[in-house]
N, C-alpha and C positions, 0 to 999 in steps of 0.2 A: 504494500500500500504506500502510495506517495504521500507523505505527511508534509504539510505546508502550514505551519502555525501562523505565518505572516498573512496568508490568504483568508483566514477565517477569524482570527482574534485581533488583528489590527490592520490598519490601512497600509498599502504598499509604500506610501510616501513617508511613513514613520521610520526613523532610523533606530538602530539598536540603543544608542544613547538616550533618545527621547523616550523609548519604551521603559527604561529602567530608572532614569535619572529625573525625568520631569515630574514635578509634584504640583498639586493643585494649591493655589494661594489660600492661606488660612484667614486672611483679613482683607477687607476692602476699604480703600481710602477714596473718598469722593469730595470734590469741590463743586458746589452749586454756584454757577455764574448767572446772575439775574440782571437782565438789562433794565436800567432805571431811567431811560430816556423819556421825554414827554410823550412819545408815541405809545409807550406801554400803558399810559394812564388814559388813553382814549377809550370810550365806552364801547362794549361789544353788543350787549343787549340789555333791555330793562327787565327787572324781575316784576312779579305780581305786586310787591309792596312799593314799587316805584323806584327802587334803588337800581342804579346802573352798574353792571359788572364790567370791570376793566381787565385788560390783559395782565396787568401787574397783579391783580387779585387772583386770577387763575393760576399764575406761577406760584404765588405764595401759598395758595390752597393745596396745590399738588405737592409741593415740597413738604408742607406741614403734615399731610397725610402719609407721605413716604417716611418721614422721621418717626411718626407714631408707630407705624408698622415695623420699622427697623429696630426699635427698642425691644419688641417682642421676638421678631424673627432672627435678627442678626445683631445682637446687643454689643458685640465686640468690634463692629465696624466703626470707622471714624469719619466725620464729616466736617466740612467748613462751609460757611455761607458768605458769599462775596457779591456785592453789587458793583456794577460799573455804569458809567455815565451819571455820576453823582456830583453834586456841588461840593460836599465835604469829602475829605480823604482820611482814611484810617487804615494803614498797612505798614509793614516793617520796611518796605522799600521806599516809602514816602513819595510815591508817585501820585499824580493828580487823577481825579475822577474814579477812584477805586476805593470802596469802603468795605472792610471785612467786619461782618457783624458777629458779635460774641457777647457772652455774659460773664459775670464775675466767677472766679474760682474754676475756670475752664480754659484749656489751651486753645489756640486758634483753630487747630484741627484735632478733634477729640471725639469721644463717644457722645452721642446726643443725650441731653438731660431734660428733665421735665421743665426746668426753668428756661432753658433755651427754646424749647418748643412753645411754651406759653408766651414768651415775649416776642418770638418771631411771628407767631400767628396773628398778633395784634399790632405789628409794626406798620401796617398800611395806614392806620389812623394818624400816626405821628411822623410818618416818613418825610413829608414835605417840610415840616418844621424843624426836624432834627438832622436829616441827611440831605434832602433836596434832590431835585432832578434837573439835568441839563444835557445838552448834546455834547458828546465828548469829541466829535470830529467836526471842526468848523473850517470854512474856506479861509485861506490865508494863514492858517495856523499849523504848526508841525506836531501838535499834540494828538496822540492816538490812544484813546481810552481802551479800545479792544486789545491793542498790543500790551498796554500796561496791565490789563486784567489777566492775560495769558501769563505774563511775567510773574505776577503775584500768585496766581494759582499754581504755577510750576514750583515756586519757592515753598508754598505750603505743602506740596506733595514730596518734598525731599525726605520727609519722615518715613522710615521703613524701607525695606529692601524690595526690589522688584520680584525676587524669587519667592518671597513669603507674603507679598501684598499685591493686590490688584488696584491700580490707580486709574481714576476716571475724572474727567471734567465734563459736567453737564451744563449746556448753555441754553438758557430760556430767553427768547427774543421774538419779536414780531417784525423786525427790520431785516429784510433779505438783502439789502445793499447798505451796509454800515458806512461806506465811503461815497454815497451818492451825491453828497454836497461838494465833493472834490472833483477837479478836472485836470486833464493833462498829465504831465510827468509826475506831479506831486501825488496824484491819486494812484498811479501805477507803482510808485515807490512805496506808498503806504500798504498797498495790497501785497507787494512782494515781501516786505519786512514782517508783516503780520502773519502771512502764510509760512514764512521761514521760521518764525518763532513757534508756531504750532507744530511744524515738522520736527524741530529740535526737541520739543517735549515728547513727541511720539517716539523718537529715537531712544529716549530714556525710559520707555515702557509705559508712557501715559497715553491713554486713549481719550479721544474727544467724541462726545455725543451731542447732537443738536436736536433740541425739542422745539420746533417752530410753532408759533402761535399765529395761525393764518387769519387774515382779516376777512370779514364776510364778503366784501365787494371785490377782493383781489386775493388770489392764491399765492402762497409763499413760494417765491422763485429761488430754489436752492442753487441754481446754476449761476446766479449773479456773483456770489463770492464763496459760499460755504462748501460747494461741491468739491472744489479743488483743495480746500483746506482739510476736509475729512476723508478725501480720497474716493469720491464717487465718480464712476465713469459709465457711459453707455446706458444700459437698461437699469442700472442701479439707481440712476437719478429719477426715473419715472416711478420706481417702486419705493422710493425713500419716503415720500409724504404719507402714503397710507400706513406704512409701518411705524413712522414717527407719531402719527395721530393715535394709532392703537397703543403705542407705548405710553403716550400721555394719558389716555383713558385708563390704562392699567395702573398708573400711579394714583389716579383718583380713587379707583375701586379696588385697591389692594386688600387682600384677605389677611386678617390677623392670624398668623400661624408661625410657629417656630420652624426655622430652617436649620436642620442638623448638618454637621460637617460630614462630608462623604469620605469615610475612612473604613478600613477593614475592621472586622470584629476580632479575629485572631487568625493565626496561621496554623494549619493542621498538617500532620503527616498522614498520607493516604496509602495504606498498605494494600496493594493489589494482589500480590502473590508472594510466595516465600522468597525473600531476598529482593523484591521489587517494591520500592516505595517512592512516592512523589510528594511534592508539597503543593498545597492549595490554600488560597485565601478565602475566608468566609465573609459575607456581607449581609447586613440586614436591610433588605430592599424596602420593607414596609413594617411599621410598628405603630401601636397606639400612642397618641400624644396626650400627655397628662399635664395638669397645671404645675407650675414650678414648685419646688420644695419650699417648705416654710423656713424662713431665715430669721434668726433672732437678732434684733438691733439694740444698740445702746439707747436708753431713753433720753440721754442728754445730747450726745453727738450724732445719733442716728446712723452710726457706723456698724457694720456687721460684727458680731461677737464670735470669738473663737472658742470652741468647746474643748475642754481638757478633762481627762479622766484620771483619777488617782485612786489607788487602793489603800484602804485603812485596815490595820490589824484589828481583828475582833477582840483580842485579849487586852492589848495595851492602848488602842486608839491612835497609835502613831502611824504616820504615812510610811508605806512600804516603798523603799527606793529600789530594791533588787527586783529583777524580773520574776514573774510568777512561775511557780513550779506545779506540775500536774502529778497527781497520785491516783492510785487505784488500790482499794483494799483487796488483799488476797491472803487467806489463812492467817488472819490477825496481824498482818503486816501491810505497811503502806509501800507499794511498789512505785517508784518514781519513773516518769516518762518525760522525755524531751518533746518539744513541739514538732521536731522532724519525725520522731517516732510515732506520734499521734497521727500526723498527716499520712505516714506510710501505712498505718493500720486502717485508716478510713479510706485509703485509696483503693478503688476497685479496678481501675484501669487507667492508663495514661490517656490524655486528651487527644486521641488519634482516631482516624477512621480505618476500619478493617473490612474489606470486601468479603462478603459471604457467598454471594451468588447472584443470579438474575431470574426475573420472573416476567411474564407478559404484562403489558400495561393495563389490560382489562382486569387484572387481579387487584389493582389499586383502586379502592373506592373513595368516594368523596368524603365519607364520614371517617376515613382514616387520618384526616388532617386535623391534628389537635391544636396547632398554634401556627402563626405565620412561619413560612419556610425560611431557610437560610440559603443564600445564593453562593455557589462555589465557583471559583475561577482559578486557573493554574498560575503558578509563579515559579520562575527559574532563579530566584535570588540566591538560594542556598543549594538546591539540588538541580543541577543542569540537566535538561532533557525532560523535566516535568511536563512542560507544555506539549511536547510531541506525544508522549505516552497518553496524556489526558485527551488529546484530540483523537487518537486512535480509538480509545474507549468511547468517547463521545459520539463519533461517527457510527460506530458499530451499534450502539444503543438506538440511535435514530433510525438506522436502516432496518434493524431487526424488530423495532417497536417493543423494546424491553426496558425495564428499569432495574437498577442495581440495588440489591439488598445488602445492607452494611450494618456494622455495629459501631455506634458512636460512644467511645469510652470516656464520657464525662465523669469526673470524680464524684460529683454531687448527685447526679441523676443520669446514669447510663441508660441509653435507649437504643432500640433498633430503628433504623432510618431507611427511607427509600430515596435513592438518587435518581431523579428524573431529568433527562436531557432536554434542554430547551433550544430550539432552532432560532437563529437570528431572524428578526423581522425588521425590514427596512421599508420606509415610505418615502414619498417625495420630499418631506421635510427633514428626513434623517432617520437615525436608528430608533425604532420603537421598543424592541426587546433585544437584549444582548444575548450572545451565545454563552452557554455554560450549563450548569446543573443546579437543580433545586433540591436541597436536602429537606425532606418531609419527615417530621417526627411521627412515628407510628405508635398507635395505642397498644397497651397490653389488653388482655382479654377482659380484665375487670373494668377497664375504661369504657367498654361498649355496653350500652343498655338497649335492649330491644323494645320497640314501641308497644308490642303486644303485652309486655309485662305491666305496663302502666294502665292499660285499658282492659285488663282481663276481668271477666265477670265471675259470679259464683260458680257457674257451670263450666269454668275453665275454658271458655270460648271467647276470644277477643272479637268484638264487633268489627266487621269489615264493610267497606263501601261497595255498593252495587256497581255494575258496569255503567249504568246510566249516570250515576253520581260521579264516577271517574271521568266520564265523557264530558259532562257539564263543567267539572272543575278544570279539565284541560282546556276547554274553550275559553273559560274565564281567564286562565293564566296567559293564554296566547294574546288575549285582548289587552291586558294590563302589563304585559312584559315591557321592560325598559330596554330599548335598543342601545347597544354599545355602552352598557353601564360600567362605571368605574367609581371606586370609592373616593377618588380625588375630585369628583364633580360636586360633592356636597361638603359643606363645612359643618363642624360640630357646633351646634347652637349653644351648648353649655360652655364650651371653651370660649366662644365668641363673646358671650355675656361676661365671663370671668375677666377676659382681657379688657372689655369695655368698662367694667367697674374699676379695674386698676387704673385705666387711663383717666377716668373721671376723677378719681381720688388724687392722682398725681398732678393733674392739671387744674384742679379746683373747678371743674366744670359743673354747672348747675343741672344740666340735663344728661341723662344717659344716652349714649349713641344708639340709634335704631339698629336692632339685630334682626336680620331676616332669617327665619327658620326655614331652610330649604328641605328639611326632612318631613314636613307636614304633608298629608295627602294632597294630591292635585285634584281639587274639587271640580275645576272646569273639565279636566280630562275624564274624571269618573262620571260626569253628567252627560257625556256623549251618548247618543241613542244606542250605538252598538254595545257600549259597555253596560248601560242600564239593562239592555235586553238579556245579555248573557248572565248578568248578576241576578236578575229576577229568575231566570231559568235554574240557576244553581240553588237559590233559596228554595224554590218549589221542589227540586229534586231531593234536597237534604231535609228540609223542615216541613214539607207538605204544603197543601193549598192554602191553609188558614194560618200561615206563619205571620201575616200582618196583624191579624186579630190577637194572636198570642203575644206578639211583641207589644201591641197597644195595651193589653191587659197587664203585662209585666210593668210597663211604664207607669200605668195608673196606680198600681200597687206601690211602686217605689215613690210616686208622688204623694200618696196618702201617708206613707210612713214618714216622708220628709216633712209633711205639714204637721203631723203630731210631734215630731222632734222639734220643729221650730216653735210650737206653742210651749212645750216644756222648757225650752231654752229661754223664751221670753218670761215665763213665770219665775224661773230661777234668777234671771237678771233683775226683775222687779223686786223680788224678796231681798236680794243682796243690796240693791240700792236703798230700800227702806231700812234695812238693818244697819247700814252704815250711818244713818242719821242719829243713832242713839249710842250712848255709852252703857252697854249692858252691865258692866261691873258695878257702876254707880247705882243703876236702877235696882240691881239685886240687893245691894246694901241698904238702900232706902226703902225697900219693900214696894216699889212702884212697878215692878216688872209684870205683876198680874194684871194691872190696869191696862198696860200696853198690849198684852195678849188679847184682852177683851175688845179693845178698840180695833185691833187688827181683824178679828173675826166679824165685828160689826161692819167693817168696811167691805169684807168679802161677802156679806149677806148670809153667812151661815148660822147666825143667831137671831132670835126674835126677842127684842127688849121689852115688849108689852106684857102685861099680866094675862092677857086673853089668848096667849099662844097655845095652840093645841097640837096634839100629835106627838108620837114618840121621838121624832127627829128635831123637835123644837124645844129650846130651853130658855128660861128667864135668866137675866143677868145675875139675880141673887143666887139661883141654883148653881150657876157657873162659878161664882165667887166661892161658894161653899165647897165646890168640888175641886178647886185649884189651890188648895192650901199647900204651903211649902212642905217639903219632905220631913222637916224637923217636927212640925205639928203632928203629922201622922205617927211619927216615932214616939212622941210623948203620949199619944192616945193608945199606944200598944197595938196598932193595926198589924196585920200580917204583912211582913216586908216582902214576902215572895210574890204577892199580888200587886206590887208597885211597879209602874212603868218607869222609864228613865226620867220623866218629868216629876215623879213623885206622886202620881195620882193612882187611885184604885182602879184596876182594869175592869172589874165587874160593874162598876158604875159608869166608867167612861166608855160608852157603847154607841155614841151617835155615829151614824154612817156619813153625815154631812159635815161634822165638826172636824176640821183639819188642824193639826198642830202646825203653827207657823214655822216656815223654814228658817226665818231669821232668828227665832228663839232657839 
């Protein structure tokens, strides 16, 4: 077999040094260059409330939203905010028309903070009075504000290495010809020097991105100046505006999500046969996202606290400085073990893969997948030839439609795993799925529970659906099936709300951001005639013809129960409210508590205060007063204490079905 690792696992243009030495940058440094010329303050459109939105407002809003998302997604990236075409100047190079915006206790290019975002989002209101706007390129003047802005931005990006950091300059402007006011040789010279300044920055590893703000009456013409500066040619110029507009919209509607670093989980030794072992890297392609861990902060400085653990002797109470020792009782003796010995005892196998055999793919069921799989990719860093052997195994599994059965010797939880080869999928936009293998964690027999066991009846026969019910259910599933479904299409509403609350607290916002729950059912889609028809057929097949009446009866019963519960709750709240008006301890000491009970029953209408009351359920006030004597009086009279209720009354006399003991008492 002709093995060619270059043809399947990397591009032909990649060299050996690029395959093994190139590393992905771990940090991103971005400088936002915002045009502050008078053109940016021209209105775009009027809102419903009458306020006119400007290009400057759009740029500030996009950057603010991007910074809010960056704190959650890429908190270690650093940014700088720079305005050009300004009246005031504030930069280390002391050049005109360039103002670097920053807040106290923060470097010029640093991680975004809540204070920076809060002040930057409201800068539009005080921009004219504090910074000011002007045209940086004027006829008859050698001053070039765009050149100065590139110089300042390049100086800000001197921080960090190109090998470990990705450096970008983002330009927000609605002026497609910044040198339109110039003519002749002076204009050509300014264009040449500004373009050369940009190319010098690109040679240092700094990339430029233009985000044009097109005017409603005129499209942004990138060919006037910026095409040559950012290196656009031919068809790239016509495709630039749609892609730039899409990128601008993405900045407005960015999702709050954490972006994890793309790195390997661990390197494993894959034992294929006796004496043949290769090395593979494992990657976690997908995993659940959880809120950040709780961090303890100092109440005064608001800085993170560092947790330290100390051991205290149980006999003396002194701190133990020496490392702890482990013992195990054996025949009235304490046998001491070192930490290495304990680890060796607990070790079931080394963290390696061992191939056991192969099985057809149809033997692997969907319910065998216990957790997200781990992706396997070969590496030649230590064992040369691992890629070639892996490819031979990979191609054979694809051709024979088999999966590998292997033992994963994890020290904590060893498992049997299935290695399923995945073919590479490429579309017009690039690679969709990479080539490699998925390591699927197989369940033990105790992990599998049969559905029949949960629905088994007394006669040991589990109910089963009829052929007609299965047919109706299949038709319903085909109708409501989501085409090209992916878990990446929907955001977790609980996490979005969590991040929204953190954002509102950090920025002192009065209102919570609107969170759109995309996991809710599509009511419009479910209301389509075709879906309604198959849903009704499914209900009739499963629940019968009168399922609507049964559902209505069930709803009415739940409604009556909820109404009774509501009345009980109202009565309890009324009693609690009335009870809070009195000091029952003082009333008990003064002997007035009986009068309050009588008044309470009179208000409820459960007593008749006239002497002409008749009937076994009606009592005069005098009778009630005689029957509500304190417990101490009954004790003095020698009554039988066993017949006393908790309030101290005789049960044989207190027999009215309408007289209720007040809840407040």
